C-alpha positions as CSV (number, residue, x, y, z in Angstrom):
1,M,63.6,-18.0,-2.6
2,L,64.9,-16.4,0.5
3,L,68.7,-17.0,1.3
4,V,70.3,-16.9,4.7
5,A,74.0,-16.2,5.1
6,G,76.0,-18.7,7.2
7,C,79.6,-19.7,7.8
8,A,79.3,-22.5,5.3
9,G,77.8,-20.3,2.7
10,T,74.2,-19.6,1.9
11,K,71.3,-22.0,2.2
12,P,67.5,-21.8,2.1
13,A,65.8,-20.7,5.3
14,A,64.0,-23.6,7.0
15,D,60.8,-21.7,7.2
16,A,61.0,-20.0,3.8
17,V,57.8,-20.3,1.7
18,E,57.3,-19.6,-1.9
19,P,54.9,-16.7,-2.5
20,S,52.5,-19.0,-4.4
21,Q,52.4,-21.3,-1.4
22,A,51.5,-18.5,1.0
23,L,48.1,-18.0,-0.5
24,P,45.2,-19.5,1.3
25,P,43.5,-22.4,-0.4
26,A,40.6,-21.4,-2.7
27,V,37.2,-21.7,-1.0
28,A,34.4,-23.1,-3.2
29,A,31.4,-20.9,-3.6
30,P,28.4,-22.1,-1.6
31,L,25.8,-24.0,-3.6
32,P,22.5,-22.1,-4.0
33,V,19.8,-23.2,-1.7
34,A,16.7,-24.4,-3.5
35,A,13.7,-22.3,-2.9
36,P,10.9,-23.9,-0.9
37,T,8.1,-25.5,-2.9
38,L,4.7,-26.7,-1.9
39,E,5.9,-30.2,-2.0
40,S,9.1,-29.6,0.1
41,M,7.0,-27.7,2.6
42,R,4.6,-30.7,2.9
43,V,7.6,-32.9,3.6
44,V,8.6,-30.7,6.5
45,G,5.1,-30.7,7.8
46,A,4.7,-34.4,7.6
47,A,7.9,-34.8,9.6
48,A,6.6,-32.4,12.3
49,A,3.3,-34.4,12.4
50,T,5.3,-37.4,13.7
51,G,6.2,-35.2,16.7
52,D,9.6,-34.2,15.4
53,L,10.2,-30.8,17.0
54,T,13.3,-30.2,14.9
55,A,11.1,-30.1,11.9
56,I,9.2,-27.2,13.5
57,D,12.5,-25.5,14.1
58,R,13.4,-26.0,10.5
59,L,10.0,-24.6,9.4
60,D,10.7,-21.5,11.5
61,R,14.1,-21.1,9.8
62,I,12.4,-21.4,6.4
63,R,9.8,-18.8,7.5
64,A,12.6,-16.4,8.4
65,E,14.1,-16.8,4.9
66,L,10.8,-16.5,3.1
67,Y,9.9,-13.2,4.8
68,R,13.4,-11.7,4.8
69,D,13.2,-8.1,3.5
70,V,9.5,-8.6,2.4
71,G,7.5,-5.6,3.3
72,T,3.8,-5.7,4.1
73,E,3.1,-3.7,0.9
74,N,4.3,-6.7,-1.2
75,R,0.9,-8.4,-1.2
76,A,1.8,-11.0,-3.9
77,K,4.9,-12.2,-2.1
78,N,3.2,-12.3,1.3
79,L,0.3,-14.4,-0.1
80,A,2.8,-16.8,-1.8
81,N,4.7,-17.2,1.4
82,L,1.5,-17.8,3.4
83,K,0.5,-20.5,0.9
84,L,3.9,-22.2,1.5
85,M,3.6,-22.0,5.3
86,R,0.1,-23.3,5.2
87,A,1.1,-26.2,3.0
88,A,3.4,-27.4,5.8
89,L,1.0,-26.6,8.7
90,F,-1.9,-28.4,7.0
91,E,0.1,-31.6,7.1
92,V,0.7,-31.1,10.8
93,G,-3.0,-30.4,11.5
94,K,-4.1,-33.3,9.3
95,G,-1.7,-35.5,11.2
96,V,-3.5,-35.0,14.5
97,K,-5.1,-38.4,15.0
98,G,-5.6,-38.7,18.8
99,A,-8.4,-37.4,20.8
100,D,-6.4,-35.8,23.6
101,E,-3.4,-33.5,24.2
102,N,-0.9,-36.3,24.0
103,D,-1.1,-36.6,20.2
104,P,2.4,-36.1,18.7
105,A,1.2,-33.8,16.0
106,F,-0.8,-31.7,18.4
107,K,2.3,-31.4,20.7
108,A,4.3,-30.2,17.7
109,L,1.7,-27.5,17.1
110,V,1.7,-26.4,20.7
111,Y,5.5,-26.2,20.5
112,A,5.3,-24.2,17.3
113,H,2.7,-21.9,18.9
114,S,5.1,-21.2,21.7
115,L,7.6,-19.7,19.2
116,P,6.8,-15.9,18.9
117,T,7.7,-15.9,15.2
118,M,5.3,-18.8,14.5
119,K,2.4,-17.7,16.6
120,G,0.5,-16.1,13.7
121,F,0.6,-19.2,11.5
122,V,-0.2,-22.0,13.8
123,P,-3.9,-21.4,14.6
124,Y,-4.6,-22.3,11.0
125,A,-3.3,-25.8,11.7
126,F,-5.3,-25.9,15.0
127,G,-8.3,-25.2,12.8
128,V,-7.5,-28.1,10.5
129,A,-7.3,-30.5,13.5
130,A,-10.4,-29.0,15.1
131,A,-12.4,-29.7,11.9
132,K,-11.4,-33.3,12.2
133,G,-13.0,-33.4,15.7
134,H,-9.9,-32.8,17.9
135,Q,-11.4,-31.2,21.0
136,P,-8.1,-29.7,22.4
137,S,-7.5,-27.9,19.2
138,L,-11.0,-26.6,19.1
139,S,-10.8,-25.5,22.7
140,L,-7.6,-23.5,22.0
141,L,-9.5,-21.5,19.3
142,L,-12.7,-21.1,21.2
143,N,-10.7,-19.7,24.2
144,H,-8.4,-17.7,22.0
145,S,-7.7,-14.9,24.3
146,Q,-6.3,-17.3,26.9
147,H,-3.8,-18.6,24.4
148,N,-2.6,-15.4,22.8
149,I,-4.6,-15.9,19.6
150,L,-6.4,-13.0,18.0
151,R,-10.1,-13.1,17.7
152,S,-9.8,-12.5,14.0
153,T,-7.4,-15.4,13.6
154,A,-9.6,-17.7,15.7
155,T,-12.6,-16.7,13.6
156,F,-11.1,-17.7,10.3
157,A,-9.6,-20.9,11.8
158,L,-13.0,-22.0,13.1
159,V,-14.8,-21.7,9.8
160,P,-13.9,-25.3,8.7
161,S,-15.2,-26.7,12.0
162,A,-18.5,-24.8,11.6
163,K,-18.8,-26.0,8.0
164,A,-18.4,-29.6,9.4
165,G,-21.3,-29.0,11.7
166,N,-19.6,-28.4,15.0
167,E,-22.1,-26.6,17.2
168,Q,-19.4,-24.8,19.4
169,A,-17.8,-23.4,16.3
170,I,-21.1,-22.4,14.8
171,N,-22.1,-20.6,18.0
172,F,-18.7,-18.8,18.1
173,L,-19.2,-17.5,14.5
174,I,-22.8,-16.5,15.3
175,G,-21.5,-14.5,18.3
176,V,-19.0,-12.7,16.0
177,I,-21.9,-11.4,13.8
178,E,-24.0,-10.6,16.8
179,N,-21.2,-8.3,18.0
180,D,-21.5,-5.0,16.2
181,K,-17.9,-4.1,17.1
182,A,-16.7,-7.1,15.1
183,K,-18.0,-6.0,11.7
184,P,-14.6,-6.4,9.9
185,L,-14.9,-10.2,10.8
186,W,-18.5,-10.6,9.7
187,H,-17.7,-11.7,6.2
188,G,-15.3,-14.4,7.4
189,A,-17.7,-15.6,10.0
190,S,-20.6,-15.8,7.5
191,Q,-18.6,-18.3,5.4
192,G,-19.0,-20.8,8.2
193,L,-22.7,-20.4,8.8
194,V,-24.2,-21.2,5.4
195,E,-24.4,-24.9,6.0
196,A,-25.9,-24.5,9.4
197,A,-28.5,-22.0,8.2
198,G,-29.4,-24.4,5.4
199,K,-30.0,-27.1,7.9
200,G,-32.4,-25.0,9.9
201,N,-30.3,-23.4,12.5
202,K,-32.4,-20.3,13.3
203,R,-29.6,-18.3,15.0
204,A,-27.3,-19.0,12.0
205,E,-30.1,-17.8,9.7
206,Q,-30.6,-14.6,11.6
207,A,-26.9,-14.0,11.7
208,L,-26.6,-14.3,7.9
209,L,-29.6,-12.0,7.4
210,K,-28.0,-9.4,9.6
211,Y,-24.7,-9.7,7.7
212,Q,-26.5,-9.5,4.3
213,A,-28.5,-6.4,5.5
214,Y,-25.2,-4.8,6.6
215,E,-23.6,-5.4,3.2
216,K,-26.7,-3.9,1.4
217,S,-26.4,-0.8,3.5
218,R,-22.8,-0.4,2.6
219,E,-23.6,-0.7,-1.1
220,K,-26.2,2.0,-0.8
221,A,-23.7,4.2,1.0
222,D,-21.2,3.8,-1.8
């Protein structure tokens, strides 16, 4: 204890503090944050499907954590992360129930698509909604270049709609295979044309035959 001299002797200084009292209070270690699961991601997606845009923001924060320090060469981790993101986005796409652009879930997807970091994930959910018959979602994918969606992304997102028999989606995928510059997308496009070809769609049949011939030529070249 510090002592201060005075005319009446010595006394403790008013602001004297014991050394042990000068230490800052101990700070508890932060609790570990639970890793996202498919179920927890579905919960976030279901909240976003109600039109809750804060759920979209939360999903974007989860995305940032999932992909932190994950390089493109880590295929297994990237696929696992994509599965988690799609679990959430499937719920949003599934939640689109209206027929126009005012549906809360669709508005949430449009908001998510406006975020640069989410742009690559959201077309999958548009595809889910389009396969249910939601025309605005379908239009976004068909007119992909106007909405900053890659043709490759739109191709895969339209496969469910084509399988469901949507003529616009079927014609889009046929167009992909008819385009010789889009050969890397032919396999994906072909996945959506099997049903149409089986129901007698001649253009779909021809597109599949063209793709099959291309694959056989590649096998011979190897």
